[in-house]
Biopython code that builds the backbone (N, CA, C, O; Angstrom):
import numpy as np
from Bio.PDB.StructureBuilder import StructureBuilder

atoms = [
    (1, "MET", "N", (4.381, 131.362, 66.576)),
    (1, "MET", "CA", (4.951, 130.052, 66.320)),
    (1, "MET", "C", (4.229, 129.001, 67.146)),
    (1, "MET", "O", (3.792, 129.271, 68.265)),
    (2, "LYS", "N", (4.108, 127.821, 66.599)),
    (2, "LYS", "CA", (3.514, 126.724, 67.348)),
    (2, "LYS", "C", (4.520, 126.203, 68.357)),
    (2, "LYS", "O", (5.719, 126.161, 68.083)),
    (3, "SER", "N", (4.043, 125.815, 69.496)),
    (3, "SER", "CA", (4.939, 125.266, 70.516)),
    (3, "SER", "C", (4.942, 123.737, 70.424)),
    (3, "SER", "O", (3.984, 123.125, 69.953)),
    (4, "ASP", "N", (6.024, 123.151, 70.876)),
    (4, "ASP", "CA", (6.200, 121.693, 70.954)),
    (4, "ASP", "C", (6.136, 120.977, 69.600)),
    (4, "ASP", "O", (5.646, 119.849, 69.532)),
    (5, "ILE", "N", (6.611, 121.597, 68.538)),
    (5, "ILE", "CA", (6.631, 120.915, 67.236)),
    (5, "ILE", "C", (8.051, 120.572, 66.791)),
    (5, "ILE", "O", (8.229, 119.795, 65.853)),
    (6, "HIS", "N", (9.044, 121.127, 67.436)),
    (6, "HIS", "CA", (10.431, 120.873, 67.047)),
    (6, "HIS", "C", (11.038, 119.805, 67.939)),
    (6, "HIS", "O", (10.733, 119.756, 69.131)),
    (7, "PRO", "N", (11.900, 118.940, 67.385)),
    (7, "PRO", "CA", (12.556, 117.923, 68.208)),
    (7, "PRO", "C", (13.442, 118.572, 69.263)),
    (7, "PRO", "O", (14.022, 119.635, 69.042)),
    (8, "GLU", "N", (13.535, 117.920, 70.400)),
    (8, "GLU", "CA", (14.335, 118.473, 71.492)),
    (8, "GLU", "C", (15.716, 117.843, 71.587)),
    (8, "GLU", "O", (16.522, 118.255, 72.420)),
    (9, "ASN", "N", (16.002, 116.860, 70.756)),
    (9, "ASN", "CA", (17.284, 116.164, 70.860)),
    (9, "ASN", "C", (18.312, 116.638, 69.836)),
    (9, "ASN", "O", (19.124, 115.838, 69.369)),
    (10, "TYR", "N", (18.295, 117.920, 69.477)),
    (10, "TYR", "CA", (19.334, 118.469, 68.607)),
    (10, "TYR", "C", (20.666, 118.408, 69.343)),
    (10, "TYR", "O", (20.763, 118.758, 70.519)),
    (11, "ARG", "N", (21.689, 117.954, 68.626)),
    (11, "ARG", "CA", (23.024, 117.842, 69.199)),
    (11, "ARG", "C", (24.030, 117.937, 68.060)),
    (11, "ARG", "O", (23.659, 117.757, 66.900)),
    (12, "PRO", "N", (25.290, 118.214, 68.363)),
    (12, "PRO", "CA", (26.306, 118.218, 67.306)),
    (12, "PRO", "C", (26.508, 116.797, 66.766)),
    (12, "PRO", "O", (26.634, 115.848, 67.540)),
    (13, "VAL", "N", (26.537, 116.659, 65.464)),
    (13, "VAL", "CA", (26.708, 115.373, 64.792)),
    (13, "VAL", "C", (27.711, 115.553, 63.658)),
    (13, "VAL", "O", (27.682, 116.562, 62.952)),
    (14, "VAL", "N", (28.596, 114.579, 63.484)),
    (14, "VAL", "CA", (29.556, 114.589, 62.380)),
    (14, "VAL", "C", (28.941, 113.818, 61.219)),
    (14, "VAL", "O", (28.470, 112.695, 61.396)),
    (15, "PHE", "N", (28.946, 114.416, 60.036)),
    (15, "PHE", "CA", (28.487, 113.762, 58.817)),
    (15, "PHE", "C", (29.706, 113.445, 57.966)),
    (15, "PHE", "O", (30.562, 114.305, 57.762)),
    (16, "LYS", "N", (29.791, 112.196, 57.460)),
    (16, "LYS", "CA", (30.934, 111.783, 56.649)),
    (16, "LYS", "C", (30.444, 111.236, 55.314)),
    (16, "LYS", "O", (29.585, 110.355, 55.264)),
    (17, "ASP", "N", (31.001, 111.769, 54.242)),
    (17, "ASP", "CA", (30.691, 111.319, 52.886)),
    (17, "ASP", "C", (31.522, 110.073, 52.607)),
    (17, "ASP", "O", (32.751, 110.139, 52.602)),
    (18, "SER", "N", (30.869, 108.945, 52.376)),
    (18, "SER", "CA", (31.601, 107.699, 52.155)),
    (18, "SER", "C", (32.312, 107.672, 50.809)),
    (18, "SER", "O", (33.261, 106.908, 50.635)),
    (19, "ALA", "N", (31.878, 108.483, 49.857)),
    (19, "ALA", "CA", (32.506, 108.501, 48.539)),
    (19, "ALA", "C", (33.803, 109.302, 48.520)),
    (19, "ALA", "O", (34.766, 108.906, 47.863)),
    (20, "SER", "N", (33.837, 110.428, 49.237)),
    (20, "SER", "CA", (35.018, 111.295, 49.165)),
    (20, "SER", "C", (35.778, 111.395, 50.480)),
    (20, "SER", "O", (36.916, 111.864, 50.497)),
    (21, "GLY", "N", (35.170, 110.961, 51.581)),
    (21, "GLY", "CA", (35.832, 111.077, 52.882)),
    (21, "GLY", "C", (35.646, 112.440, 53.530)),
    (21, "GLY", "O", (36.161, 112.677, 54.623)),
    (22, "PHE", "N", (34.926, 113.332, 52.884)),
    (22, "PHE", "CA", (34.673, 114.676, 53.406)),
    (22, "PHE", "C", (33.808, 114.593, 54.661)),
    (22, "PHE", "O", (32.790, 113.900, 54.668)),
    (23, "THR", "N", (34.208, 115.297, 55.726)),
    (23, "THR", "CA", (33.440, 115.300, 56.967)),
    (23, "THR", "C", (33.125, 116.735, 57.373)),
    (23, "THR", "O", (33.892, 117.658, 57.099)),
    (24, "PHE", "N", (31.979, 116.902, 58.033)),
    (24, "PHE", "CA", (31.632, 118.203, 58.584)),
    (24, "PHE", "C", (30.785, 118.005, 59.825)),
    (24, "PHE", "O", (30.084, 117.004, 59.966)),
    (25, "LEU", "N", (30.863, 118.977, 60.724)),
    (25, "LEU", "CA", (30.136, 118.951, 61.989)),
    (25, "LEU", "C", (28.955, 119.905, 61.895)),
    (25, "LEU", "O", (29.106, 121.066, 61.517)),
    (26, "SER", "N", (27.792, 119.407, 62.239)),
    (26, "SER", "CA", (26.582, 120.215, 62.195)),
    (26, "SER", "C", (25.665, 119.757, 63.322)),
    (26, "SER", "O", (25.933, 118.752, 63.981)),
    (27, "ARG", "N", (24.594, 120.491, 63.537)),
    (27, "ARG", "CA", (23.620, 120.085, 64.549)),
    (27, "ARG", "C", (22.508, 119.305, 63.866)),
    (27, "ARG", "O", (22.025, 119.686, 62.800)),
    (28, "SER", "N", (22.109, 118.198, 64.502)),
    (28, "SER", "CA", (21.094, 117.343, 63.924)),
    (28, "SER", "C", (20.447, 116.500, 65.011)),
    (28, "SER", "O", (20.949, 116.410, 66.131)),
    (29, "CYS", "N", (19.330, 115.887, 64.665)),
    (29, "CYS", "CA", (18.699, 114.931, 65.566)),
    (29, "CYS", "C", (18.671, 113.554, 64.913)),
    (29, "CYS", "O", (17.888, 112.694, 65.319)),
    (30, "ALA", "N", (19.520, 113.331, 63.899)),
    (30, "ALA", "CA", (19.602, 112.041, 63.219)),
    (30, "ALA", "C", (20.093, 110.973, 64.189)),
    (30, "ALA", "O", (21.011, 111.200, 64.977)),
    (31, "ARG", "N", (19.459, 109.801, 64.113)),
    (31, "ARG", "CA", (19.840, 108.698, 65.003)),
    (31, "ARG", "C", (20.984, 107.922, 64.394)),
    (31, "ARG", "O", (21.002, 107.674, 63.189)),
    (32, "THR", "N", (21.941, 107.535, 65.223)),
    (32, "THR", "CA", (23.087, 106.755, 64.772)),
    (32, "THR", "C", (23.708, 106.033, 65.958)),
    (32, "THR", "O", (23.543, 106.447, 67.105)),
    (33, "THR", "N", (24.419, 104.959, 65.672)),
    (33, "THR", "CA", (25.129, 104.228, 66.717)),
    (33, "THR", "C", (26.633, 104.428, 66.622)),
    (33, "THR", "O", (27.363, 104.082, 67.551)),
    (34, "GLN", "N", (27.106, 104.981, 65.511)),
    (34, "GLN", "CA", (28.537, 105.204, 65.312)),
    (34, "GLN", "C", (28.973, 106.509, 65.967)),
    (34, "GLN", "O", (28.207, 107.471, 66.037)),
    (35, "THR", "N", (30.203, 106.527, 66.440)),
    (35, "THR", "CA", (30.793, 107.750, 66.981)),
    (35, "THR", "C", (32.174, 107.945, 66.372)),
    (35, "THR", "O", (32.785, 107.009, 65.856)),
    (36, "VAL", "N", (32.652, 109.185, 66.444)),
    (36, "VAL", "CA", (33.968, 109.504, 65.903)),
    (36, "VAL", "C", (34.561, 110.633, 66.735)),
    (36, "VAL", "O", (33.839, 111.480, 67.262)),
    (37, "LYS", "N", (35.893, 110.632, 66.847)),
    (37, "LYS", "CA", (36.578, 111.714, 67.547)),
    (37, "LYS", "C", (36.819, 112.845, 66.555)),
    (37, "LYS", "O", (37.423, 112.633, 65.504)),
    (38, "TRP", "N", (36.352, 114.034, 66.882)),
    (38, "TRP", "CA", (36.429, 115.187, 65.988)),
    (38, "TRP", "C", (37.717, 115.950, 66.234)),
    (38, "TRP", "O", (38.458, 115.627, 67.163)),
    (39, "GLU", "N", (37.994, 116.953, 65.421)),
    (39, "GLU", "CA", (39.226, 117.743, 65.472)),
    (39, "GLU", "C", (39.426, 118.450, 66.809)),
    (39, "GLU", "O", (40.562, 118.707, 67.206)),
    (40, "ASP", "N", (38.338, 118.765, 67.504)),
    (40, "ASP", "CA", (38.458, 119.464, 68.781)),
    (40, "ASP", "C", (38.731, 118.524, 69.947)),
    (40, "ASP", "O", (38.825, 118.971, 71.091)),
    (41, "GLY", "N", (38.861, 117.211, 69.671)),
    (41, "GLY", "CA", (39.161, 116.233, 70.696)),
    (41, "GLY", "C", (37.928, 115.606, 71.332)),
    (41, "GLY", "O", (38.063, 114.659, 72.107)),
    (42, "ASN", "N", (36.744, 116.096, 71.035)),
    (42, "ASN", "CA", (35.509, 115.535, 71.577)),
    (42, "ASN", "C", (34.986, 114.419, 70.681)),
    (42, "ASN", "O", (35.281, 114.375, 69.486)),
    (43, "GLU", "N", (34.210, 113.525, 71.273)),
    (43, "GLU", "CA", (33.607, 112.439, 70.515)),
    (43, "GLU", "C", (32.159, 112.787, 70.214)),
    (43, "GLU", "O", (31.401, 113.177, 71.102)),
    (44, "TYR", "N", (31.782, 112.636, 68.930)),
    (44, "TYR", "CA", (30.441, 112.978, 68.478)),
    (44, "TYR", "C", (29.823, 111.793, 67.746)),
    (44, "TYR", "O", (30.546, 110.937, 67.237)),
    (45, "PRO", "N", (28.493, 111.734, 67.687)),
    (45, "PRO", "CA", (27.844, 110.725, 66.844)),
    (45, "PRO", "C", (28.173, 111.000, 65.382)),
    (45, "PRO", "O", (28.340, 112.154, 64.985)),
    (46, "MET", "N", (28.267, 109.920, 64.565)),
    (46, "MET", "CA", (28.622, 110.077, 63.161)),
    (46, "MET", "C", (27.551, 109.448, 62.273)),
    (46, "MET", "O", (27.097, 108.333, 62.530)),
    (47, "VAL", "N", (27.156, 110.164, 61.238)),
    (47, "VAL", "CA", (26.199, 109.683, 60.245)),
    (47, "VAL", "C", (26.942, 109.573, 58.914)),
    (47, "VAL", "O", (27.564, 110.533, 58.461)),
    (48, "MET", "N", (26.871, 108.392, 58.293)),
    (48, "MET", "CA", (27.511, 108.193, 56.990)),
    (48, "MET", "C", (26.553, 108.632, 55.892)),
    (48, "MET", "O", (25.372, 108.284, 55.914)),
    (49, "LEU", "N", (27.062, 109.397, 54.931)),
    (49, "LEU", "CA", (26.292, 109.868, 53.785)),
    (49, "LEU", "C", (26.765, 109.151, 52.533)),
    (49, "LEU", "O", (27.960, 108.899, 52.379)),
    (50, "GLY", "N", (25.866, 108.828, 51.658)),
    (50, "GLY", "CA", (26.246, 108.216, 50.388)),
    (50, "GLY", "C", (26.837, 109.224, 49.430)),
    (50, "GLY", "O", (27.702, 108.895, 48.619)),
    (51, "ILE", "N", (26.365, 110.453, 49.527)),
    (51, "ILE", "CA", (26.830, 111.504, 48.626)),
    (51, "ILE", "C", (26.612, 112.854, 49.302)),
    (51, "ILE", "O", (25.636, 113.040, 50.029)),
    (52, "SER", "N", (27.510, 113.779, 49.063)),
    (52, "SER", "CA", (27.387, 115.132, 49.613)),
    (52, "SER", "C", (27.873, 116.122, 48.559)),
    (52, "SER", "O", (28.154, 115.739, 47.424)),
    (53, "SER", "N", (27.970, 117.367, 48.930)),
    (53, "SER", "CA", (28.430, 118.379, 47.968)),
    (53, "SER", "C", (29.871, 118.132, 47.533)),
    (53, "SER", "O", (30.285, 118.619, 46.481)),
    (54, "ALA", "N", (30.640, 117.385, 48.323)),
    (54, "ALA", "CA", (32.033, 117.101, 47.965)),
    (54, "ALA", "C", (32.148, 116.034, 46.879)),
    (54, "ALA", "O", (33.183, 115.939, 46.219)),
    (55, "SER", "N", (31.094, 115.223, 46.679)),
    (55, "SER", "CA", (31.178, 114.166, 45.672)),
    (55, "SER", "C", (30.074, 114.228, 44.624)),
    (55, "SER", "O", (30.099, 113.441, 43.678)),
    (56, "HIS", "N", (29.120, 115.120, 44.755)),
    (56, "HIS", "CA", (28.022, 115.210, 43.785)),
    (56, "HIS", "C", (28.509, 115.902, 42.518)),
    (56, "HIS", "O", (29.136, 116.959, 42.591)),
    (57, "PRO", "N", (28.224, 115.312, 41.351)),
    (57, "PRO", "CA", (28.715, 115.882, 40.087)),
    (57, "PRO", "C", (28.271, 117.323, 39.841)),
    (57, "PRO", "O", (29.003, 118.082, 39.206)),
    (58, "PHE", "N", (27.112, 117.713, 40.319)),
    (58, "PHE", "CA", (26.645, 119.078, 40.119)),
    (58, "PHE", "C", (27.583, 120.082, 40.782)),
    (58, "PHE", "O", (27.860, 121.139, 40.216)),
    (59, "TYR", "N", (28.072, 119.758, 41.974)),
    (59, "TYR", "CA", (28.941, 120.675, 42.710)),
    (59, "TYR", "C", (30.410, 120.541, 42.322)),
    (59, "TYR", "O", (31.155, 121.519, 42.364)),
    (60, "THR", "N", (30.830, 119.333, 41.945)),
    (60, "THR", "CA", (32.241, 119.128, 41.620)),
    (60, "THR", "C", (32.559, 119.442, 40.169)),
    (60, "THR", "O", (33.699, 119.768, 39.838)),
    (61, "GLY", "N", (31.552, 119.346, 39.296)),
    (61, "GLY", "CA", (31.783, 119.604, 37.878)),
    (61, "GLY", "C", (32.376, 118.423, 37.152)),
    (61, "GLY", "O", (32.713, 118.545, 35.974)),
    (62, "GLN", "N", (32.518, 117.282, 37.802)),
    (62, "GLN", "CA", (33.040, 116.092, 37.162)),
    (62, "GLN", "C", (32.205, 114.885, 37.536)),
    (62, "GLN", "O", (31.611, 114.824, 38.612)),
    (63, "GLN", "N", (32.173, 113.942, 36.637)),
    (63, "GLN", "CA", (31.406, 112.733, 36.868)),
    (63, "GLN", "C", (32.252, 111.775, 37.683)),
    (63, "GLN", "O", (33.413, 111.535, 37.354)),
    (64, "MET", "N", (31.675, 111.221, 38.752)),
    (64, "MET", "CA", (32.371, 110.235, 39.582)),
    (64, "MET", "C", (31.530, 108.977, 39.620)),
    (64, "MET", "O", (30.303, 109.044, 39.691)),
    (65, "PHE", "N", (32.188, 107.827, 39.573)),
    (65, "PHE", "CA", (31.477, 106.569, 39.747)),
    (65, "PHE", "C", (31.449, 106.266, 41.236)),
    (65, "PHE", "O", (32.496, 106.080, 41.856)),
    (66, "VAL", "N", (30.264, 106.217, 41.805)),
    (66, "VAL", "CA", (30.106, 105.950, 43.232)),
    (66, "VAL", "C", (29.384, 104.626, 43.382)),
    (66, "VAL", "O", (28.204, 104.513, 43.051)),
    (67, "ASP", "N", (30.086, 103.634, 43.876)),
    (67, "ASP", "CA", (29.503, 102.307, 44.079)),
    (67, "ASP", "C", (29.632, 101.951, 45.545)),
    (67, "ASP", "O", (30.442, 101.100, 45.915)),
    (68, "THR", "N", (28.835, 102.599, 46.383)),
    (68, "THR", "CA", (28.956, 102.401, 47.820)),
    (68, "THR", "C", (28.401, 101.074, 48.276)),
    (68, "THR", "O", (28.839, 100.544, 49.297)),
    (69, "ALA", "N", (27.461, 100.528, 47.557)),
    (69, "ALA", "CA", (26.836, 99.285, 47.989)),
    (69, "ALA", "C", (27.477, 98.068, 47.342)),
    (69, "ALA", "O", (27.075, 96.945, 47.646)),
    (70, "GLY", "N", (28.452, 98.242, 46.465)),
    (70, "GLY", "CA", (29.093, 97.113, 45.797)),
    (70, "GLY", "C", (28.171, 96.447, 44.788)),
    (70, "GLY", "O", (28.242, 95.235, 44.581)),
    (71, "ARG", "N", (27.315, 97.229, 44.166)),
    (71, "ARG", "CA", (26.308, 96.675, 43.263)),
    (71, "ARG", "C", (26.931, 95.950, 42.073)),
    (71, "ARG", "O", (26.438, 94.908, 41.642)),
    (72, "VAL", "N", (28.007, 96.509, 41.553)),
    (72, "VAL", "CA", (28.652, 95.891, 40.392)),
    (72, "VAL", "C", (29.224, 94.535, 40.782)),
    (72, "VAL", "O", (29.055, 93.559, 40.051)),
    (73, "ASP", "N", (29.898, 94.464, 41.922)),
    (73, "ASP", "CA", (30.462, 93.195, 42.385)),
    (73, "ASP", "C", (29.370, 92.160, 42.628)),
    (73, "ASP", "O", (29.526, 90.997, 42.257)),
    (74, "LYS", "N", (28.275, 92.570, 43.243)),
    (74, "LYS", "CA", (27.174, 91.646, 43.494)),
    (74, "LYS", "C", (26.596, 91.115, 42.182)),
    (74, "LYS", "O", (26.284, 89.930, 42.063)),
    (75, "PHE", "N", (26.461, 92.007, 41.201)),
    (75, "PHE", "CA", (25.941, 91.588, 39.902)),
    (75, "PHE", "C", (26.886, 90.582, 39.252)),
    (75, "PHE", "O", (26.436, 89.562, 38.730)),
    (76, "GLU", "N", (28.177, 90.853, 39.279)),
    (76, "GLU", "CA", (29.159, 89.950, 38.672)),
    (76, "GLU", "C", (29.132, 88.581, 39.349)),
    (76, "GLU", "O", (29.255, 87.559, 38.673)),
    (77, "GLN", "N", (28.974, 88.547, 40.668)),
    (77, "GLN", "CA", (28.894, 87.272, 41.384)),
    (77, "GLN", "C", (27.648, 86.489, 40.977)),
    (77, "GLN", "O", (27.716, 85.282, 40.746)),
    (78, "ARG", "N", (26.508, 87.182, 40.890)),
    (78, "ARG", "CA", (25.270, 86.509, 40.485)),
    (78, "ARG", "C", (25.391, 85.972, 39.057)),
    (78, "ARG", "O", (24.935, 84.868, 38.761)),
    (79, "ARG", "N", (26.006, 86.760, 38.183)),
    (79, "ARG", "CA", (26.169, 86.332, 36.794)),
    (79, "ARG", "C", (27.073, 85.104, 36.707)),
    (79, "ARG", "O", (26.801, 84.189, 35.928)),
    (80, "ALA", "N", (28.141, 85.077, 37.497)),
    (80, "ALA", "CA", (29.047, 83.926, 37.490)),
    (80, "ALA", "C", (28.336, 82.678, 38.011)),
    (80, "ALA", "O", (28.523, 81.591, 37.465)),
    (81, "LYS", "N", (27.525, 82.819, 39.056)),
    (81, "LYS", "CA", (26.780, 81.672, 39.593)),
    (81, "LYS", "C", (25.780, 81.144, 38.571)),
    (81, "LYS", "O", (25.624, 79.933, 38.413)),
    (82, "THR", "N", (25.109, 82.052, 37.885)),
    (82, "THR", "CA", (24.133, 81.647, 36.872)),
    (82, "THR", "C", (24.822, 80.906, 35.732)),
    (82, "THR", "O", (24.328, 79.878, 35.267)),
    (83, "LYS", "N", (25.939, 81.417, 35.290)),
    (83, "LYS", "CA", (26.678, 80.776, 34.204)),
    (83, "LYS", "C", (27.145, 79.388, 34.626)),
    (83, "LYS", "O", (27.061, 78.435, 33.851)),
    (84, "GLU", "N", (27.635, 79.281, 35.851)),
    (84, "GLU", "CA", (28.091, 77.990, 36.370)),
    (84, "GLU", "C", (26.929, 77.002, 36.452)),
    (84, "GLU", "O", (27.087, 75.833, 36.102)),
    (85, "ALA", "N", (25.773, 77.456, 36.907)),
    (85, "ALA", "CA", (24.599, 76.585, 37.008)),
    (85, "ALA", "C", (24.150, 76.132, 35.629)),
    (85, "ALA", "O", (23.756, 74.978, 35.458)),
    (86, "GLN", "N", (24.203, 77.022, 34.642)),
    (86, "GLN", "CA", (23.817, 76.657, 33.280)),
    (86, "GLN", "C", (24.778, 75.624, 32.697)),
    (86, "GLN", "O", (24.352, 74.695, 32.011)),
    (87, "GLU", "N", (26.066, 75.783, 32.967)),
    (87, "GLU", "CA", (27.053, 74.819, 32.470)),
    (87, "GLU", "C", (26.853, 73.450, 33.110)),
    (87, "GLU", "O", (26.977, 72.427, 32.437)),
    (88, "LYS", "N", (26.544, 73.425, 34.402)),
    (88, "LYS", "CA", (26.289, 72.150, 35.090)),
    (88, "LYS", "C", (25.046, 71.475, 34.520)),
    (88, "LYS", "O", (25.031, 70.261, 34.319)),
    (89, "ALA", "N", (24.008, 72.261, 34.260)),
    (89, "ALA", "CA", (22.778, 71.697, 33.706)),
    (89, "ALA", "C", (23.027, 71.124, 32.319)),
    (89, "ALA", "O", (22.519, 70.053, 31.987)),
    (90, "THR", "N", (23.801, 71.827, 31.513)),
    (90, "THR", "CA", (24.125, 71.346, 30.174)),
    (90, "THR", "C", (24.939, 70.070, 30.245)),
    (90, "THR", "O", (24.674, 69.131, 29.494)),
    (91, "ALA", "N", (25.917, 70.013, 31.122)),
    (91, "ALA", "CA", (26.746, 68.819, 31.280)),
    (91, "ALA", "C", (25.911, 67.645, 31.782)),
    (91, "ALA", "O", (26.122, 66.512, 31.350)),
    (92, "PHE", "N", (24.983, 67.895, 32.672)),
    (92, "PHE", "CA", (24.118, 66.845, 33.207)),
    (92, "PHE", "C", (23.230, 66.270, 32.102)),
    (92, "PHE", "O", (23.046, 65.055, 32.017)),
    (93, "LYS", "N", (22.681, 67.151, 31.254)),
    (93, "LYS", "CA", (21.837, 66.700, 30.152)),
    (93, "LYS", "C", (22.616, 65.842, 29.166)),
    (93, "LYS", "O", (22.097, 64.858, 28.639)),
    (94, "LYS", "N", (23.877, 66.225, 28.918)),
    (94, "LYS", "CA", (24.716, 65.458, 27.975)),
    (94, "LYS", "C", (25.029, 64.089, 28.551)),
    (94, "LYS", "O", (25.045, 63.104, 27.813)),
    (95, "ARG", "N", (25.281, 64.002, 29.870)),
    (95, "ARG", "CA", (25.586, 62.723, 30.492)),
    (95, "ARG", "C", (24.353, 61.820, 30.505)),
    (95, "ARG", "O", (24.470, 60.599, 30.399)),
    (96, "LYS", "N", (23.187, 62.417, 30.632)),
    (96, "LYS", "CA", (21.957, 61.666, 30.732)),
    (96, "LYS", "C", (21.601, 61.013, 29.405)),
    (96, "LYS", "O", (20.973, 59.954, 29.406)),
    (97, "ARG", "N", (21.968, 61.589, 28.294)),
    (97, "ARG", "CA", (21.639, 61.056, 26.965)),
    (97, "ARG", "C", (22.453, 59.868, 26.688)),
    (97, "ARG", "O", (22.328, 59.269, 25.620)),
]
sb = StructureBuilder()
sb.init_structure("model")
sb.init_model(0)
sb.init_chain("A")
sb.init_seg("    ")
for serial, (resi, resn, name, xyz) in enumerate(atoms, 1):
    if name == "N":
        sb.init_residue(resn, " ", resi, " ")
    sb.init_atom(name, np.array(xyz, "f"), 0.0, 1.0, " ", f" {name:<3s}", serial, name[0])
structure = sb.get_structure()
């Protein structure tokens, strides 16, 4: 085996699925600033996951809509602003004539 190729900062880390709330404790060297108190009473670093085996359709057998970034809401807001701007432009053109 090659020496000095593995990270030395392996530590217990809690991973939390933001879609389902499923959490598990594993060893990792992932960087994070969040911490959480685990079932054993100790505090561990926490990494948020967008999807895990608890929410992935392949493992659950059902389709789930996962909108963790609020993409639909952002799109609806942009569409409303565009529509409002178009209405203002149309009203301005009518007043100008």
